[in-house]
N, C-alpha and C positions, 0 to 999 in steps of 0.2 A: 274706668269706664263705668258709667252709672248703671248699666244693665246687670253688672255683677254685684252692686251694692244692695244690701238688705236693710230695710228700714222697718223697725217695729213701731207701730202706732198704738199707743194706749189711750183710748178715748171712750168714755161711756155714752156719749151722745151719738146714736147711730147715724143721724143725718150728717153731722160734722165729720164723723169718722169715714163715711162713704165718700163725701166730697173730697177730703184730703187724700184718701186712698186713691181715688180716680185720678186726681191731679198728679200725684207722685208716680203712679203707674204709667200715665201718659208721657211722663218725662223719662221713662226707662228704668225706674227703680223697682225692685222686687219688694212688695209691701206685705207684711203680716200684721194682723190686727188682734189686739186684746181689748176686752171691754171693761177691764178693771186692773188695778195693780196686782192682785193675786195671779190672774191669768198672765199678765205681762211679765211678772217675775219668772214663771215657768217657761215662758216663751224666750226670755233672755237666755236661760240655760239651754233650751233645745235648739234655738235658731242662731245664737251668736251673732246678733245684728251689728252692723257697722254704725248704726244710728238708732237712738230711741227718741221718739217724739211722745211725750207724756202730758196728759192733762194733770192739773193740780188737784181738783176736787172730784173724787169718784167714790162710788160705793165700794164696800168690802176692803179696799186698800187704795189710798190716794197716792198722789204723785211724790210727796215727801218720803214715805217709806220706800218707794221705788228708788228714789235718789240715794237714800241711805244704804239700801242694798247694793246699788251699783258702786257706790264708794267703797264697799268691802271687797270688790273684785280686783284681781291683780292688774288687769288691763280692761277697764270698763269701756263699753262703746261711748261714742259721743252722745250728747244729750241736748234736745231742745225741749223746754217746758212751755206749754201753751195754757193760758188761763184767762178767765174773765175777771179774776180777782184784781182789784186796783191797789191792794196793800203793798207799800214799799218794803215792809219788813219781810213779806213772803219772797220777794225778789232777791233780797239780800241773803236770806237763808238758803234759797235755791242756789245762788252763786257760791255760797260757802260749801255747798254739797257738790260743786264741780260742774254745774251746767255750762254748756257752750253758748246757748242763746236762750232768750226769754221773750215770748211773744204774747201780747195781750189780745184776747178775742174782743171783738171780731177783727180779723186781719185779712188783707188781700192775699189771694193765693200766690200772686207773683212775689209778695214779701216772704211768704213761707218758702217758696222755691229758691229765692235768693239766700235765705238763711241756710237751707239744707245744702245747697251747693257750696257756700262759704264754709260751713262747718265740716262737711265731708272732705273738702279739698284743702283744709288747713293742715299744716304739717303735724300737729299734735306733739311737737317736741316739748312744749312746756309741761304737758301732763306726764310724758314718758320720763322727762328729766326729774320730775317730782318723785315718781315711783322708783326709778333706778332699777327696774326689774324687766326681765325679758317679757315679750308679749305672751299672754295667756288670756283666753276668753272664758267668761262665765265659770271661773273657779274662785272660790272664796280664799282670802288671805289666810295663811296659817297663823294661829294664835300662840 
């Protein structure tokens, strides 16, 4: 049920963040917001979100270090990257880091909602099969 799902939105543009937050909340999701990757990383640890929606280009810490951090977790949340960047190499790198979807700004809010619903309702068996580990949220892999 969507009302039980927590989404962490990491976006430095307050207008975009407010719009996305409103749309997701109106659809029944619990939304927490971080204005940069550093805040987002802390909130991943404290909130254990089901989904992270992160911008690519942000001050203090961008989206790629956030993705690298998520990849270090035993059972990372699902991820949608949003960006105004047109570069194909960025998308390929984001996919290598395990994103579930990639949306280029500007995008229609119904496209975002479709992506959120698809990502949250996918089985996740592919990622779980890759890790072969039991579910744990926001805990780093042991080295």
